MARFI-153466 format. One record per atom (N, C-alpha, C): chain; y, z, x. Coordinates in Angstrom, 3 decimals, padded with zeros to 6 digits. Last residue first. Example, Ala and Ser with C-alpha at 12.3 -4.5 7.8 and 13.67 -1.06 7.14 Angstrom:
// MARFI-153466
ATOM chaine       yy       zz       xx
ATOM      A -002.250  007.080  012.850
ATOM      A -001.060  007.140  013.670
ATOM      A  000.030  007.870  012.900
ATOM      A -005.690  007.800  013.190
ATOM      A -004.500  007.800  012.300
ATOM      A -003.300  007.800  013.200
This chain:
// MARFI-153466
ATOM chaine       yy       zz       xx
ATOM      A  004.344  001.576 -026.806
ATOM      A  004.531  002.538 -028.239
ATOM      A  003.752  002.974 -029.282
ATOM      A  005.060 -001.002 -025.325
ATOM      A  004.025 -000.011 -025.675
ATOM      A  003.807  001.551 -025.931
ATOM      A  008.738 -000.781 -024.841
ATOM      A  006.833 -001.140 -024.808
ATOM      A  005.560 -000.346 -024.913
ATOM      A  010.533  000.384 -024.422
ATOM      A  010.907  000.236 -026.159
ATOM      A  008.660 -000.255 -025.963
ATOM      A  011.838  001.101 -022.496
ATOM      A  011.065  001.988 -022.613
ATOM      A  010.460  001.752 -024.284
ATOM      A  013.634 -001.112 -021.764
ATOM      A  014.429 -000.102 -022.198
ATOM      A  013.696  000.639 -022.387
ATOM      A  012.086 -003.531 -020.918
ATOM      A  012.354 -002.743 -022.249
ATOM      A  013.240 -002.261 -022.827
ATOM      A  011.701 -002.239 -018.149
ATOM      A  012.301 -003.868 -018.552
ATOM      A  012.840 -003.947 -020.304
ATOM      A  010.313 -000.771 -017.908
ATOM      A  010.923 -000.504 -018.024
ATOM      A  012.104 -001.075 -018.343
ATOM      A  008.589 -002.061 -019.077
ATOM      A  008.027 -000.481 -020.044
ATOM      A  010.187 -000.784 -019.786
ATOM      A  007.378 -003.545 -016.567
ATOM      A  007.563 -004.346 -018.424
ATOM      A  008.520 -003.277 -019.428
ATOM      A  006.621 -001.775 -014.734
ATOM      A  008.007 -002.358 -014.432
ATOM      A  008.524 -002.465 -016.348
ATOM      A  004.781 -000.055 -015.924
ATOM      A  005.614  000.605 -016.142
ATOM      A  006.888 -000.718 -015.145
ATOM      A  002.359 -002.453 -015.859
ATOM      A  003.139 -002.351 -016.746
ATOM      A  004.217 -001.709 -016.717
ATOM      A  002.833 -003.483 -012.878
ATOM      A  003.395 -004.162 -013.494
ATOM      A  003.938 -003.765 -015.482
ATOM      A  001.726 -001.313 -011.413
ATOM      A  002.803 -000.964 -011.469
ATOM      A  003.808 -002.459 -012.618
ATOM      A -001.012 -001.665 -012.486
ATOM      A -000.505 -000.619 -013.778
ATOM      A  001.342 -000.569 -013.200
ATOM      A -000.856 -003.653 -011.123
ATOM      A -001.583 -003.841 -012.552
ATOM      A -000.527 -003.358 -013.604
ATOM      A -001.926 -002.582 -008.225
ATOM      A -000.541 -003.996 -008.611
ATOM      A -000.252 -003.877 -009.864
ATOM      A -003.959 -001.179 -009.204
ATOM      A -002.050 -000.740 -008.433
ATOM      A -000.568 -001.432 -009.049
ATOM      A -005.962 -003.690 -009.157
ATOM      A -005.389 -001.817 -010.161
ATOM      A -004.481 -001.836 -009.824
ATOM      A -005.040 -004.164 -006.376
ATOM      A -005.437 -004.684 -007.588
ATOM      A -005.694 -004.384 -008.785
ATOM      A -005.644 -002.216 -004.469
ATOM      A -003.833 -002.737 -004.340
ATOM      A -004.077 -003.604 -005.980
ATOM      A -008.519 -001.717 -005.569
ATOM      A -007.241 -000.188 -005.745
ATOM      A -005.844 -000.579 -006.103
ATOM      A -009.944 -003.979 -004.781
ATOM      A -009.963 -003.501 -005.739
ATOM      A -008.752 -003.001 -006.866
ATOM      A -009.017 -004.593 -001.724
ATOM      A -009.033 -005.627 -002.937
ATOM      A -008.788 -004.790 -004.216
ATOM      A -009.800 -002.447 -000.296
ATOM      A -008.375 -003.182  000.438
ATOM      A -008.490 -004.095 -000.997
ATOM      A -010.796 -000.279 -001.813
ATOM      A -010.067 -000.299 -001.070
ATOM      A -009.012 -000.841 -000.870
ATOM      A -013.131 -002.272 -002.162
ATOM      A -012.608 -001.155 -003.577
ATOM      A -011.663 -001.585 -002.447
ATOM      A -014.545 -003.398  000.776
ATOM      A -013.017 -003.943 -000.452
ATOM      A -013.002 -003.189 -001.863
ATOM      A -014.827 -000.594  002.131
ATOM      A -013.854 -001.085  001.433
ATOM      A -013.449 -002.151  001.508
ATOM      A -017.208  000.383  000.275
ATOM      A -015.719  001.219  000.045
ATOM      A -015.284 -000.028  000.859
ATOM      A -019.188 -001.944  000.465
ATOM      A -018.405 -001.877 -000.330
ATOM      A -016.952 -001.004 -000.771
ATOM      A -019.117 -001.694  003.541
ATOM      A -018.585 -002.542  003.034
ATOM      A -017.929 -002.523  001.811
ATOM      A -020.014  001.169  003.319
ATOM      A -019.049  000.989  004.306
ATOM      A -018.121 -000.375  003.683
ATOM      A -022.382  002.982  001.838
ATOM      A -021.787  002.208  001.850
ATOM      A -019.769  001.323  002.334
ATOM      A -023.243  005.733  001.205
ATOM      A -022.905  005.246  002.965
ATOM      A -023.141  003.754  002.569
ATOM      A -022.899  006.397 -001.176
ATOM      A -023.745  006.566 -000.609
ATOM      A -023.939  005.306  000.512
ATOM      A -019.660  008.216 -000.244
ATOM      A -021.143  009.138 -000.782
ATOM      A -022.757  008.477 -000.238
ATOM      A -018.850  005.589 -000.305
ATOM      A -018.780  006.708  000.602
ATOM      A -019.900  007.213  000.280
ATOM      A -018.978  005.045 -003.175
ATOM      A -019.552  003.975 -002.313
ATOM      A -019.561  005.186 -001.344
ATOM      A -018.595  006.782 -004.775
ATOM      A -019.736  006.750 -005.132
ATOM      A -020.101  005.559 -004.088
ATOM      A -015.053  006.626 -004.275
ATOM      A -016.043  008.259 -004.420
ATOM      A -017.068  007.730 -003.487
ATOM      A -014.213  004.510 -005.297
ATOM      A -014.778  004.060 -003.456
ATOM      A -015.348  005.725 -003.314
ATOM      A -015.854  005.020 -008.214
ATOM      A -016.321  004.088 -007.394
ATOM      A -015.949  004.020 -005.973
ATOM      A -012.738  006.021 -008.163
ATOM      A -014.522  006.864 -008.546
ATOM      A -015.470  006.369 -007.468
ATOM      A -010.871  004.571 -008.185
ATOM      A -011.325  005.966 -006.984
ATOM      A -012.394  006.096 -007.035
ATOM      A -011.368  003.279 -010.642
ATOM      A -011.120  002.391 -008.842
ATOM      A -011.878  003.582 -008.359
ATOM      A -011.256  004.907 -012.323
ATOM      A -011.751  004.238 -012.406
ATOM      A -012.376  003.778 -010.510
ATOM      A -008.100  005.274 -011.691
ATOM      A -009.211  006.548 -011.955
ATOM      A -010.595  005.728 -011.355
ATOM      A -007.313  002.157 -012.425
ATOM      A -006.827  003.275 -010.756
ATOM      A -007.803  004.365 -010.812
ATOM      A -008.256  002.808 -015.503
ATOM      A -008.267  001.905 -014.524
ATOM      A -008.488  001.778 -013.003
ATOM      A -005.859  004.547 -016.143
ATOM      A -007.811  004.542 -015.861
ATOM      A -008.413  002.962 -014.910
ATOM      A -003.209  003.190 -015.584
ATOM      A -004.092  004.513 -015.263
ATOM      A -006.215  004.529 -015.192
ATOM      A -004.202  001.292 -017.407
ATOM      A -004.032  001.315 -016.622
ATOM      A -004.042  001.679 -015.247
ATOM      A -004.974  002.062 -019.994
ATOM      A -005.855  001.981 -020.077
ATOM      A -005.288  001.337 -017.847
ATOM      A -001.709  004.338 -020.219
ATOM      A -002.759  004.568 -019.910
ATOM      A -004.659  003.808 -019.710
ATOM      A  000.296  002.651 -020.807
ATOM      A -000.083  002.467 -019.460
ATOM      A -000.932  003.312 -019.800
ATOM      A  000.614  001.861 -023.826
ATOM      A -000.749  000.887 -022.525
ATOM      A -000.680  000.947 -021.594
ATOM      A  000.913  005.128 -023.843
ATOM      A  001.480  003.899 -024.453
ATOM      A  000.265  003.487 -024.078
ATOM      A  001.561  007.648 -023.049
ATOM      A  002.918  006.316 -021.527
ATOM      A  002.004  005.347 -022.351
ATOM      A  004.573  009.636 -025.346
ATOM      A  003.258  009.143 -024.451
ATOM      A  002.685  007.769 -024.053
ATOM      A  006.829  009.235 -025.969
ATOM      A  005.630  010.064 -026.464
ATOM      A  004.718  010.556 -025.564
ATOM      A  010.139  008.537 -024.507
ATOM      A  008.513  008.087 -024.615
ATOM      A  007.496  008.853 -024.866
ATOM      A  011.970  009.939 -024.050
ATOM      A  012.013  009.756 -024.993
ATOM      A  010.283  009.168 -025.032
ATOM      A  012.679  009.516 -020.823
ATOM      A  013.672  007.776 -022.113
ATOM      A  013.438  008.420 -023.270
ATOM      A  012.256  011.799 -020.263
ATOM      A  013.266  011.746 -020.150
ATOM      A  013.714  010.197 -021.519
ATOM      A  009.280  011.534 -020.574
ATOM      A  010.005  012.657 -021.327
ATOM      A  011.551  011.608 -021.734
ATOM      A  008.639  009.297 -018.185
ATOM      A  008.497  008.598 -019.777
ATOM      A  009.459  009.842 -020.377
ATOM      A  009.212  010.349 -016.291
ATOM      A  010.308  009.870 -016.186
ATOM      A  010.094  009.295 -018.164
ATOM      A  007.690  012.573 -015.703
ATOM      A  008.404  012.793 -015.562
ATOM      A  009.534  012.151 -016.015
ATOM      A  005.065  010.819 -015.665
ATOM      A  005.560  011.732 -016.975
ATOM      A  006.990  011.739 -017.377
ATOM      A  005.719  009.661 -013.087
ATOM      A  006.075  008.975 -014.751
ATOM      A  005.792  009.906 -015.701
ATOM      A  005.602  012.301 -011.748
ATOM      A  006.988  011.490 -011.375
ATOM      A  007.656  010.351 -012.914
ATOM      A  003.277  012.257 -011.646
ATOM      A  003.333  013.104 -012.894
ATOM      A  005.087  012.870 -012.178
ATOM      A  001.801  009.837 -010.306
ATOM      A  001.414  010.149 -012.074
ATOM      A  002.222  011.046 -012.674
ATOM      A  002.540  010.342 -008.063
ATOM      A  003.354  008.679 -008.867
ATOM      A  003.346  009.057 -009.919
ATOM      A  000.957  012.386 -007.817
ATOM      A  002.666  012.890 -007.170
ATOM      A  003.206  011.928 -008.777
ATOM      A -001.034  011.056 -007.517
ATOM      A -001.152  012.050 -008.009
ATOM      A  000.568  012.572 -008.669
ATOM      A -000.720  009.739 -005.216
ATOM      A -001.325  009.220 -006.804
ATOM      A -001.257  009.920 -007.922
ATOM      A -001.156  010.651 -003.148
ATOM      A  000.198  010.856 -003.325
ATOM      A  000.045  010.415 -004.593
ATOM      A -003.996  011.584 -003.258
ATOM      A -003.064  013.398 -004.092
ATOM      A -001.599  012.340 -004.019
ATOM      A -005.095  009.332 -002.059
ATOM      A -005.260  010.088 -003.889
ATOM      A -004.539  010.789 -004.709
ATOM      A -004.273  009.305 -000.020
ATOM      A -003.187  008.618 -000.625
ATOM      A -003.379  009.221 -002.358
ATOM      A -005.665  011.114  001.244
ATOM      A -004.927  011.373  001.081
ATOM      A -003.549  011.036  000.119
ATOM      A -008.038  009.962  000.650
ATOM      A -007.717  011.236  000.350
ATOM      A -006.025  011.251  000.235
ATOM      A -007.652  007.739  002.243
ATOM      A -008.367  007.205  000.805
ATOM      A -007.513  008.023  000.478
ATOM      A -007.969  009.041  005.203
ATOM      A -007.109  008.672  004.447
ATOM      A -006.942  008.065  002.730
ATOM      A -010.838  009.879  004.308
ATOM      A -009.691  011.223  004.574
ATOM      A -008.760  010.705  004.763
ATOM      A -012.058  008.394  004.616
ATOM      A -012.703  008.809  003.034
ATOM      A -010.839  009.783  003.230
ATOM      A -011.840  007.213  007.129
ATOM      A -011.241  006.173  005.964
ATOM      A -011.253  007.541  004.794
ATOM      A -013.816  009.174  008.634
ATOM      A -011.890  009.184  008.369
ATOM      A -011.492  008.036  007.203
ATOM      A -015.878  008.643  007.572
ATOM      A -015.559  009.797  006.729
ATOM      A -013.543  009.865  007.329
ATOM      A -017.039  006.438  007.643
ATOM      A -016.267  006.081  006.451
ATOM      A -015.674  007.587  006.289
ATOM      A -015.670  004.254  010.426
ATOM      A -015.389  005.480  010.133
ATOM      A -015.223  005.194  008.714
ATOM      A -016.781  001.006  010.816
ATOM      A -017.982  002.357  009.955
ATOM      A -017.453  003.401  010.054
ATOM      A -014.400 -000.273  010.338
ATOM      A -014.973  000.412  011.642
ATOM      A -016.078  000.636  011.268
ATOM      A -014.541 -000.482  007.186
ATOM      A -014.590 -001.781  007.555
ATOM      A -015.043 -001.531  009.703
ATOM      A -013.394  002.049  007.132
ATOM      A -014.376  001.791  006.653
ATOM      A -014.919  000.365  007.088
ATOM      A -010.346  001.312  007.891
ATOM      A -011.854  001.989  008.510
ATOM      A -012.251  002.227  007.683
ATOM      A -009.489 -000.841  006.501
ATOM      A -009.744 -000.718  007.851
ATOM      A -010.881  000.019  008.986
ATOM      A -009.235  001.325  004.632
ATOM      A -010.015 -000.590  004.054
ATOM      A -010.645 -000.831  005.269
ATOM      A -007.157  002.944  004.885
ATOM      A -008.383  002.646  004.952
ATOM      A -009.933  002.339  005.048
ATOM      A -005.350  000.480  004.581
ATOM      A -005.404  001.400  006.306
ATOM      A -006.890  001.328  005.764
ATOM      A -005.057 -000.239  001.243
ATOM      A -005.333 -001.438  002.921
ATOM      A -005.314 -000.648  004.186
ATOM      A -003.441  002.226  000.412
ATOM      A -005.195  002.179  000.647
ATOM      A -006.015  001.036  001.367
ATOM      A -001.566  001.373  001.044
ATOM      A -002.045  002.673  002.318
ATOM      A -003.165  002.143  002.138
ATOM      A -000.738 -001.198 -001.123
ATOM      A -000.524 -001.039  000.550
ATOM      A -001.521  000.091  001.891
ATOM      A -001.246  000.739 -003.092
ATOM      A -002.081 -000.257 -002.796
ATOM      A -001.774 -000.137 -001.048
ATOM      A  000.999  002.485 -002.285
ATOM      A  000.296  002.580 -002.124
ATOM      A -001.237  002.295 -002.287
ATOM      A  003.144  000.459 -003.315
ATOM      A  003.081  000.879 -001.503
ATOM      A  001.160  001.385 -000.787
ATOM      A  002.843  000.028 -005.589
ATOM      A  002.654 -001.367 -004.694
ATOM      A  002.472 -000.781 -003.485
ATOM      A  003.778  002.581 -006.154
ATOM      A  002.060  002.196 -006.697
ATOM      A  001.921  001.053 -006.102
ATOM      A  006.591  001.956 -005.614
ATOM      A  005.808  003.229 -005.480
ATOM      A  003.883  003.068 -005.306
ATOM      A  007.317  000.707 -008.420
ATOM      A  007.875  000.273 -006.316
ATOM      A  006.450  000.823 -005.468
ATOM      A  006.758  001.801 -009.887
ATOM      A  005.930  000.731 -010.169
ATOM      A  007.230  000.487 -008.516
ATOM      A  008.746  004.400 -009.735
ATOM      A  007.019  004.558 -010.206
ATOM      A  006.900  003.350 -009.678
ATOM      A  011.280  003.369 -010.396
ATOM      A  011.036  003.543 -008.646
ATOM      A  009.524  003.645 -008.685
ATOM      A  011.586  002.598 -012.952
ATOM      A  011.223  001.114 -011.141
ATOM      A  010.921  001.897 -010.295
ATOM      A  011.153  004.719 -013.173
ATOM      A  009.977  003.768 -013.738
ATOM      A  010.052  003.029 -012.796
ATOM      A  013.619  005.918 -013.056
ATOM      A  013.172  006.390 -012.753
ATOM      A  010.894  005.742 -012.380
ATOM      A  015.474  004.185 -014.734
ATOM      A  015.353  004.139 -013.530
ATOM      A  014.825  004.857 -012.817
ATOM      A  014.857  004.966 -016.534
ATOM      A  014.566  003.901 -016.918
ATOM      A  014.345  004.011 -015.625
ATOM      A  015.793  008.549 -016.722
ATOM      A  014.463  008.279 -016.741
ATOM      A  013.764  006.500 -016.703
ATOM      A  018.725  007.328 -016.568
ATOM      A  018.165  008.299 -015.106
ATOM      A  016.179  007.961 -015.586
ATOM      A  018.972  007.388 -018.918
ATOM      A  019.643  006.269 -018.238
ATOM      A  018.413  006.645 -016.939
ATOM      A  018.032  008.911 -020.187
ATOM      A  017.296  007.529 -020.738
ATOM      A  017.395  007.412 -019.357
ATOM      A  020.789  010.935 -020.280
ATOM      A  018.263  010.955 -019.458
ATOM      A  017.206  009.934 -019.319
ATOM      A  022.961  009.778 -018.361
ATOM      A  022.147  010.171 -019.329
ATOM      A  021.347  010.014 -019.408
ATOM      A  023.722  012.226 -015.638
ATOM      A  022.909  010.781 -015.521
ATOM      A  022.748  011.040 -017.133
ATOM      A  024.736  014.919 -012.111
ATOM      A  024.682  014.340 -014.043
ATOM      A  024.332  013.018 -013.858
ATOM      A  024.565  016.347 -010.018
ATOM      A  025.922  015.391 -010.521
ATOM      A  024.783  015.197 -011.910
ATOM      A  025.847  019.987 -008.191
ATOM      A  024.986  018.693 -009.329
ATOM      A  025.747  017.650 -010.204
ATOM      A  026.864  020.772 -005.253
ATOM      A  027.445  020.289 -006.613
ATOM      A  026.283  019.575 -006.792
ATOM      A  027.474  024.099 -003.974
ATOM      A  026.641  023.404 -004.376
ATOM      A  027.354  022.432 -005.762
ATOM      A  028.727  025.681 -001.459
ATOM      A  028.992  025.109 -002.379
ATOM      A  027.950  023.928 -002.522
ATOM      A  027.067  028.768 -000.500
ATOM      A  028.324  027.845  000.034
ATOM      A  028.693  026.534 -001.574
ATOM      A  024.442  030.292 -000.477
ATOM      A  024.442  029.141 -000.815
ATOM      A  025.405  028.077 -000.332
ATOM      A  024.707  032.887 -001.655
ATOM      A  024.705  033.292 -000.190
ATOM      A  024.268  030.984  000.360
ATOM      A  024.055  033.057 -004.294
ATOM      A  025.052  033.955 -003.929
ATOM      A  025.312  033.201 -001.864
ATOM      A  021.976  032.503 -005.005
ATOM      A  022.834  032.036 -005.649
ATOM      A  023.772  032.703 -004.006
ATOM      A  018.813  032.877 -002.631
ATOM      A  019.866  033.665 -003.718
ATOM      A  020.735  032.730 -003.883
ATOM      A  016.265  030.120 -002.412
ATOM      A  017.403  031.158 -002.213
ATOM      A  018.787  032.281 -002.999
ATOM      A  014.822  028.112 -003.846
ATOM      A  014.526  030.628 -003.122
ATOM      A  015.774  031.312 -002.825
ATOM      A  015.860  026.234 -004.320
ATOM      A  015.950  027.388 -005.366
ATOM      A  015.667  028.604 -004.439
ATOM      A  016.196  025.378 -001.467
ATOM      A  017.295  025.986 -002.035
ATOM      A  016.963  027.062 -003.504
ATOM      A  013.615  024.361 -001.234
ATOM      A  013.815  025.277  000.207
ATOM      A  015.435  025.551 -000.747
ATOM      A  013.153  022.276 -003.400
ATOM      A  013.129  023.729 -003.690
ATOM      A  013.239  024.860 -002.604
ATOM      A  015.540  019.704 -002.096
ATOM      A  016.184  021.415 -002.961
ATOM      A  014.879  022.737 -003.711
ATOM      A  014.341  019.782  000.305
ATOM      A  015.547  020.321  000.580
ATOM      A  015.779  021.366 -001.131
ATOM      A  012.141  018.205 -001.163
ATOM      A  011.609  019.436 -000.221
ATOM      A  012.390  020.621  000.045
ATOM      A  013.655  016.459 -002.255
ATOM      A  013.634  017.192 -003.337
ATOM      A  012.779  018.315 -002.474
ATOM      A  017.144  016.516 -000.564
ATOM      A  015.895  016.216 -000.842
ATOM      A  014.796  016.778 -001.491
ATOM      A  021.080  016.807 -001.225
ATOM      A  019.486  016.836 -001.027
ATOM      A  018.124  016.198 -000.690
ATOM      A  023.793  015.516  000.225
ATOM      A  022.655  014.967 -000.961
ATOM      A  020.895  015.658 -000.083
ATOM      A  026.314  017.412  002.014
ATOM      A  025.219  016.484  001.799
ATOM      A  023.774  016.738  000.891
ATOM      A  028.097  019.782  000.328
ATOM      A  028.654  017.514  001.213
ATOM      A  027.652  017.258  001.389
ATOM      A  026.948  021.438  000.214
ATOM      A  027.719  021.967  001.471
ATOM      A  027.698  020.178  001.394
ATOM      A  024.348  020.342 -000.984
ATOM      A  025.024  020.893 -000.883
ATOM      A  025.346  021.383  000.184
ATOM      A  023.683  018.530 -003.848
ATOM      A  024.300  017.902 -002.751
ATOM      A  024.022  020.039 -002.247
ATOM      A  021.413  016.619 -005.828
ATOM      A  021.737  017.691 -005.757
ATOM      A  023.182  018.416 -004.525
ATOM      A  021.635  014.709 -008.903
ATOM      A  021.387  014.657 -007.337
ATOM      A  022.320  015.989 -007.390
ATOM      A  020.879  014.247 -011.309
ATOM      A  020.507  013.355 -010.816
ATOM      A  020.353  013.623 -009.276
ATOM      A  020.552  016.093 -013.949
ATOM      A  020.624  015.666 -013.172
ATOM      A  019.753  014.893 -012.320
ATOM      A  020.653  014.516 -017.298
ATOM      A  019.779  015.041 -016.421
ATOM      A  020.520  015.292 -015.380
ATOM      A  021.900  014.605 -021.174
ATOM      A  021.924  014.194 -019.702
ATOM      A  020.597  014.903 -018.462
ATOM      A  021.563  015.620 -023.575
ATOM      A  021.163  014.031 -023.072
ATOM      A  021.173  013.539 -022.439
ATOM      A  022.207  018.285 -024.662
ATOM      A  023.439  017.543 -024.027
ATOM      A  023.529  016.017 -023.946
ATOM      A  020.444  019.622 -023.329
ATOM      A  020.709  019.359 -024.927
ATOM      A  021.369  018.504 -025.324
ATOM      A  019.679  018.384 -021.022
ATOM      A  019.153  018.356 -021.228
ATOM      A  019.713  018.418 -022.752
ATOM      A  022.284  020.328 -020.489
ATOM      A  022.769  019.149 -019.817
ATOM      A  021.208  018.560 -020.791
ATOM      A  020.925  022.952 -020.523
ATOM      A  022.115  022.697 -021.135
ATOM      A  023.000  021.544 -020.656
ATOM      A  018.520  022.732 -018.764
ATOM      A  018.295  023.153 -020.452
ATOM      A  019.908  023.130 -021.200
ATOM      A  019.991  022.573 -016.191
ATOM      A  019.452  021.515 -016.844
ATOM      A  019.138  021.446 -018.482
ATOM      A  021.276  025.207 -016.112
ATOM      A  021.863  024.366 -016.733
ATOM      A  020.940  023.195 -016.928
ATOM      A  019.127  027.065 -015.967
ATOM      A  020.216  026.984 -017.034
ATOM      A  020.385  025.709 -017.559
ATOM      A  017.662  025.881 -013.742
ATOM      A  017.318  026.542 -014.918
ATOM      A  017.589  026.453 -016.235
ATOM      A  019.918  027.071 -011.722
ATOM      A  018.946  025.450 -011.925
ATOM      A  018.862  025.092 -013.239
ATOM      A  020.145  030.024 -012.018
ATOM      A  021.386  028.996 -011.878
ATOM      A  020.741  027.477 -012.442
ATOM      A  017.357  030.283 -011.066
ATOM      A  017.510  030.511 -012.322
ATOM      A  018.733  030.058 -012.859
ATOM      A  017.755  029.280 -008.178
ATOM      A  016.853  027.872 -009.139
ATOM      A  016.533  028.934 -010.770
ATOM      A  018.677  031.213 -006.932
ATOM      A  019.661  029.415 -007.358
ATOM      A  018.660  029.437 -007.967
ATOM      A  018.355  034.175 -008.010
ATOM      A  017.988  033.020 -007.321
ATOM      A  018.622  031.647 -007.498
ATOM      A  022.021  036.212 -008.554
ATOM      A  020.164  035.226 -008.878
ATOM      A  019.490  034.065 -008.007
ATOM      A  024.161  036.839 -007.116
ATOM      A  022.519  038.220 -006.644
ATOM      A  021.741  037.046 -006.975
ATOM      A  025.967  035.962 -008.398
ATOM      A  025.816  035.525 -006.948
ATOM      A  024.208  036.047 -006.363
ATOM      A  026.347  034.313 -011.428
ATOM      A  026.110  035.199 -010.846
ATOM      A  025.042  035.380 -009.243
ATOM      A  028.149  031.806 -011.913
ATOM      A  026.650  031.925 -012.506
ATOM      A  026.570  033.160 -011.061
ATOM      A  030.724  029.218 -013.226
ATOM      A  030.483  030.435 -012.613
ATOM      A  028.904  031.435 -013.243
ATOM      A  031.703  025.915 -011.998
ATOM      A  030.895  026.657 -013.068
ATOM      A  030.967  028.108 -012.238
ATOM      A  033.430  023.343 -012.218
ATOM      A  033.582  024.592 -011.816
ATOM      A  032.949  024.846 -012.296
ATOM      A  033.072  020.211 -012.128
ATOM      A  033.581  020.724 -012.667
ATOM      A  032.761  022.560 -012.698
ATOM      A  031.723  017.539 -010.620
ATOM      A  033.271  017.715 -010.518
ATOM      A  033.225  018.944 -011.363
ATOM      A  029.175  017.866 -012.413
ATOM      A  029.941  016.751 -012.330
ATOM      A  032.392  017.259 -012.134
ATOM      A  030.050  021.187 -011.257
ATOM      A  028.563  020.206 -012.380
ATOM      A  029.866  018.932 -012.465
ATOM      A  029.889  022.882 -008.743
ATOM      A  030.053  022.445 -009.811
ATOM      A  029.410  021.296 -010.417
ATOM      A  029.757  026.323 -007.487
ATOM      A  028.747  025.826 -008.005
ATOM      A  030.060  024.846 -009.183
ATOM      A  030.351  028.253 -004.654
ATOM      A  030.435  027.743 -005.463
ATOM      A  029.965  026.513 -006.225
ATOM      A  028.893  031.777 -003.421
ATOM      A  028.497  030.241 -003.958
ATOM      A  029.784  029.470 -004.877
């Protein structure tokens, strides 16, 4: 395997899983205030899923891997922008479940809503990672926004459990997208303040 970090060749033992080498490089970069921005394998940039698959393989069989880094704070602020965008998209996806609820398809609507809730949990993980990169100790005023979304999700579950399709549709179409957009606005404000808001 040929491993390059920001264009500089690195030596790693070929028999180890690539994940072990990657973790060591992450620690080294982190100590210098940097974070991995992208991983390229044989010239192609990898998705998160492809990175995970690569990590499980022995380093010796990988060919060429290029890691590109950026200042951690800058990458964290970029991540906050991505989180804000993703939150808005989740609101649109909840509206799809609202259509199912209005059609009386409570089970299908709940299945769809649960998929979106799973995506929301992934977005929260990305938010946590970004906050860590910019050195924010906590979500600060983001916490109440997160609680607003979670509260609306609980209300949706209660409406479905009681068989109230109209209430479930209203929560999915209006309340959840509004709560998600309010949280997205707080994330955008934190990013635009350079991570200094809500501390």
